[in-house]
C-alpha positions as CSV (number, residue, x, y, z in Angstrom):
1,X,1.7,1.6,16.1
2,X,3.2,1.8,19.6
3,X,1.6,-1.6,20.4
4,X,2.6,-3.3,17.1
5,X,4.7,-6.4,17.7
6,X,6.1,-7.3,14.3
7,X,9.5,-8.5,13.2
8,X,9.5,-5.8,10.5
9,X,8.2,-2.9,12.5
10,X,11.1,-0.7,11.4
11,X,10.1,-1.4,7.8
12,X,6.5,-0.6,8.5
13,X,7.4,2.7,10.1
14,X,9.7,3.7,7.3
15,X,7.0,3.0,4.7
16,X,4.2,4.7,6.7
17,X,6.3,7.9,6.9
18,X,7.2,7.9,3.2
19,X,3.6,7.1,2.0
20,X,2.1,9.8,4.2
21,X,4.6,12.3,2.8
22,X,4.1,11.3,-0.8
23,X,0.9,13.3,-1.4
24,X,-1.0,15.8,0.8
25,X,-4.3,14.0,0.1
26,X,-3.2,10.7,1.7
27,X,-4.6,10.0,5.1
28,X,-4.1,7.1,7.4
29,X,-6.4,5.0,9.7
30,X,-6.4,1.5,11.1
31,X,-8.3,-1.0,9.0
32,X,-8.3,-4.7,9.5
33,X,-5.9,-4.2,12.5
34,X,-3.2,-2.6,10.2
35,X,-2.4,0.9,8.9
36,X,-4.4,1.7,5.9
37,X,-4.0,4.7,3.6
38,X,-7.0,6.6,2.3
39,X,-7.5,9.0,-0.6
40,X,-10.6,11.2,-0.8
41,X,-12.1,9.2,2.1
42,X,-11.6,5.7,0.7
43,X,-9.1,3.1,1.7
44,X,-6.8,2.3,-1.2
45,X,-3.6,0.8,0.2
46,X,-3.5,-1.4,3.3
47,X,-0.6,-3.1,5.1
48,X,-0.9,-6.9,5.5
49,X,1.0,-7.7,8.6
50,X,1.0,-11.5,8.3
51,X,3.3,-13.3,7.6
52,X,5.8,-11.6,9.9
53,X,8.9,-12.3,7.9
54,X,8.1,-9.6,5.4
55,X,6.0,-6.5,4.9
56,X,3.1,-6.5,2.4
57,X,1.0,-3.7,1.0
58,X,-2.3,-4.5,-0.6
59,X,-3.4,-2.2,-3.3
60,X,-7.2,-2.3,-3.6
61,X,-10.2,-0.2,-4.7
62,X,-11.9,0.1,-1.3
63,X,-13.7,-2.2,1.1
64,X,-16.6,-2.9,-1.3
65,X,-16.1,-5.0,-4.4
66,X,-16.3,-2.9,-7.6
67,X,-16.8,-4.1,-11.2
68,X,-13.5,-4.6,-12.9
69,X,-14.8,-4.1,-16.4
70,X,-13.0,-1.1,-17.9
71,X,-10.6,-0.9,-15.0
72,X,-6.9,-0.9,-15.9
73,X,-3.7,0.3,-14.2
74,X,-0.3,0.4,-15.8
75,X,2.4,-0.4,-13.2
76,X,5.6,1.1,-14.6
77,X,7.4,0.3,-11.3
78,X,7.2,-3.5,-11.7
79,X,6.5,-3.8,-8.0
80,X,2.9,-4.9,-8.1
81,X,2.1,-8.6,-8.2
82,X,-1.5,-8.9,-9.3
83,X,-3.9,-10.9,-7.1
84,X,-7.0,-10.0,-9.1
85,X,-7.7,-7.6,-12.0
86,X,-8.0,-4.7,-9.6
87,X,-6.0,-5.8,-6.6
88,X,-2.2,-6.1,-6.2
89,X,0.4,-6.9,-3.6
90,X,3.8,-5.5,-3.0
91,X,6.1,-7.7,-0.8
92,X,9.3,-6.3,0.8
93,X,11.5,-8.6,2.7
94,X,13.8,-6.3,4.7
95,X,14.9,-2.8,5.5
96,X,17.4,-2.8,2.6
97,X,14.7,-3.7,0.1
98,X,12.4,-1.0,1.6
99,X,15.1,1.6,1.2
100,X,15.9,0.5,-2.3
101,X,12.3,0.6,-3.5
102,X,10.7,3.3,-1.3
103,X,10.8,6.0,-3.9
104,X,9.3,3.9,-6.7
105,X,6.7,2.5,-4.2
106,X,5.6,5.9,-3.2
107,X,5.2,6.9,-6.8
108,X,3.1,3.9,-7.6
109,X,1.0,4.5,-4.4
110,X,0.2,8.0,-5.6
111,X,-0.6,6.8,-9.1
112,X,-2.9,4.1,-7.7
113,X,-4.7,6.5,-5.4
114,X,-5.3,8.9,-8.2
115,X,-6.4,6.2,-10.7
116,X,-8.7,4.4,-8.4
117,X,-10.5,7.5,-7.0
118,X,-12.1,8.6,-10.2
């Protein structure tokens, strides 16, 4: 993170801190040149650092494709934009939006991790 050059580095740092504090089972590692959050050893939420005018988090079910039949997730936060039946994206434009949505985002991160690790 010290070497990260990104226009939204403050937003990334704020989200990293919040997500790691959201649940004791969440761990972090670098995956695809970006911070990725793991639960029970599997990557579940990964930063997408391009484009540089926003911060995106990709909600996925791990590095390997899994069957989507029978998978469902109810997003009560309204933050997730579905890219596939089992992959979603959250886009945050600036620090004000990060601050306004951080609590709801952390809740949906924990719900996602618990739902996708079963």
